N, C-alpha and C positions, 0 to 999 in steps of 0.2 A: 440497583445493582442485583443480581440473579444471588440467590442464595448459595450455587456450588463458591459463587466469588468473591462471597462472603465470607464461608468458612474456610474457605482457601489461605484470606488472607489473615482471619485471626491466626491460624498456622503460622503461613511463616512469619505473623509478629510476634509471637513467640521464639520465630526458627532466629531471629535478628537479635532476640538479648546472650546467644548464645554464638552466635555469625555471624558479628553487624555484616550491611552493607558493602559495597564495596566497587568505586565508582569505575565502570566498564573505559570511561577516557583517559584516568592518572594511576586509577590503585586507588584515593584516596579512601582511606577507610571510615567507615560511620554517613555517609552520606551515599544517598543513591546514582545519584548524577549529578554531580558537581557542578556549582553557575558558568565557572572557567574556562569548562571542559564544552557546555552551551553555548558558551561564547564565539567558541574556536570552530561552530560549525559552519560550513562554508554556505553561503546561500546558492539558489539557483539563479542563473544567470537571466538578466529581464525579456534579452531579445533572441530566446527558447523557441524552435517551434514548440505549440505544444499539443502533440503526438509521439515527436519521438525524442525532443530533447533536442537535436541538432542548432547549434548557433543560426540567426536567420537574418540579413539584414534590412529584411524588411515584410511586412505580412507577418500572420498568425501558422503558417505552414509551410516548412518550404518544399522543396519539389517533388521528391522524392513521396511524399506524406498527403501528395495533392491527385498523387498520378501514380495507382488509382486510391479513387477512396478506401476512407476504410472506416469500419462500420463504429470503431472508438472516436468520440467528437473532441476529446483535448482528453490531458495528460497533464496535474499541475501536481510539486511536487514541494516540501520542505525545506530541501538543500542537496544539497549532496553524498554520494553512497562513497565515503570517504572521512577518516581520524576517529571521531570520538562518537560522530551521528554513527561510522560501519561498525564500530566498538560494541556498541550499545545495542541495536539490529541483533548483530552477533548473540549476543550475550540474554535480549530478548528470546531466539529465536529455540536456540540449542544449549544453550544454557541452564532453561530453565529460571533463570530469573523472572518470573511473568510483572512484581511490581514495577518494571521498565515502561511498561505500556503506557504508567501514569506521567508521568513527567514528556514518557514521545506521545502519550495522544493528545497533553497541555500542551505539548508544541504542535500538533497538528489542524487545536482548536486553535490557536491561537496565529498561525495563517490561514484560518480558513480564507479564501478567495474572497472579494467583495464585489466578485460579479461569477456568473458564471456563462454568462452567453457565449453562445458561439453560433455566430451563423443565425444572431434571434434568436436563441434557444431561451426557455424561459427558467427560471429560478430551478434547481433543483428538489425533487419532495419524496427522495426517498435513500438511503444508503445499505448499499449490500456490504459484507466483506466479501474479500477473492477466496472461493471453497480451499479447505485441503479434502483430498481425497479418505474418507474412510478408513483405510488403512495404516493413511501418516499423522492420521487424528492419534487414533490409539496408539500410534508409537511417540508421540512426540508429545498427548497429553493434554492438549490445548493447541489452537489456532492462534496466530498470530496476530491474523489480520482481523480477525471478534477479537479480541483483548482489545485491538484501540481502535473498533469501531462503535464498543459500547462507550468506549470514554468519547471520543467526538459528537455523538447522533446525538446523546441529553442536550450537550456542552450548545451545539448550530442548532435544535430546536426543530428535529429531524427525525423519523422515526427510524428502524432497524429494522431489517426480516435478515435470519441466517439462516432460512429453509428454502426461498426460492431458486437458490444459485446453487446449486448444485456440481461437484465433479463427478460426474459419471464413472470416468473413466483412470486406476491411475497411470500417472508418468515421470516418466523418469526424470531427478534433478536436473533444471534448466544448466546449474552452473558449470561451465565449460565444454556448453555447446554454442553454436554459433548463432548468428541469430535467424536464417535458414529451419536454420535442425531447429533451432527453440518455436518461433512457427509451428514446425511438423510433429513438435513433440507434444504441444495441446490441444494438436488443430481438432474438433469436434470430441475436446473433451471436458466443457462441459454443457448441462440442461439448464433450461427453467422448469420449475416445480410450481408455479405460481401467476397467478394475474398482474401483469405488468404492463399491458396496453395503455400509452397513449405517458405514460409515466416519465419521468429524468430523473437520469439514476447513477449515483455515484460510485463507485465502486473507490474502495478503501482497500489497500494493500502495504507491508513494511517497503517495499522495491520496487524503481520499475529497472531495466535494465532497456531492453527492446520492443520494452511492452506488448509482446509475444502473447505473455496469457493476459492481458490486459484484452487483448483483440481480442482476444476467444470468446473470451466473459462477455465480450458486448457484441459478440457475431450471435451469442445464443439469446443474448437478451431483445436486440435487433428481432429476429425470428419470429420470436414472441410478441413483437409487439406496443415494443417502448420506441420513446417519443425517441431520448436522446441518452446520451451513456459515455459521460467522463471519470477516468480513472483518478483522483488520488492520495498520494504515495507519500509515507514519510520519508523517502528518498527515491535518487533517481540516480543510474552510473552517470559519471563522466564521461563528455563525448574526448574522446586524444585529436591532433591534431590531423590523424592520417584519413579520422570520420566513423574510425574504430571505437566502440564504447569500453569499457573498461570492466571486465565480465565482474558479476556479483558472483 
């Protein structure tokens, strides 16, 4: 554990004595994220496109993701962005409930895919959290994706690098933007500041909606020589019957 995290954990433990934690799903006092709410998290449907999450009847990619090719090889997620999981992610990101990274990170460990092979790709050998821009990090005080990656990496015995991928350009929030606007918003926003040639990388983030942010990260990493780039997110948005994704 980083010394900053250890110090922060001690401070929060002291505060818990005065202000007990409350489950974001049901409001139960004295528990960070209760088992009953975690059991209500909706799993990802098994027959979904590996990149965008759209339901598919056969194969691993939907037609839209096969044409044209994407720099992102696949996206895996632990559950649908709804209900208790959505509430927990909101509190982790916006309410400074950093301790939620522990049960949420543990969920990512539990749902870590048995195989990451995509088109014959090798198993991953590096985890990178999706970075925030420096101004956003200073405003929030932390990057929720980094907190999740720090729990996931040691548990699956993969190194985590928090400096290789950099968000070089501040972007407006993706919430409320359609798929095309999301893609344009993050186009060219990320740069690679390390040697990733030949590496098989997993990008860690909290939510995947259209995959635009993950694709922009993957494009920067592939340009630097990465062999494969997959996304692994705590949740992904639900596809509605009309084909649109429920906004995050």
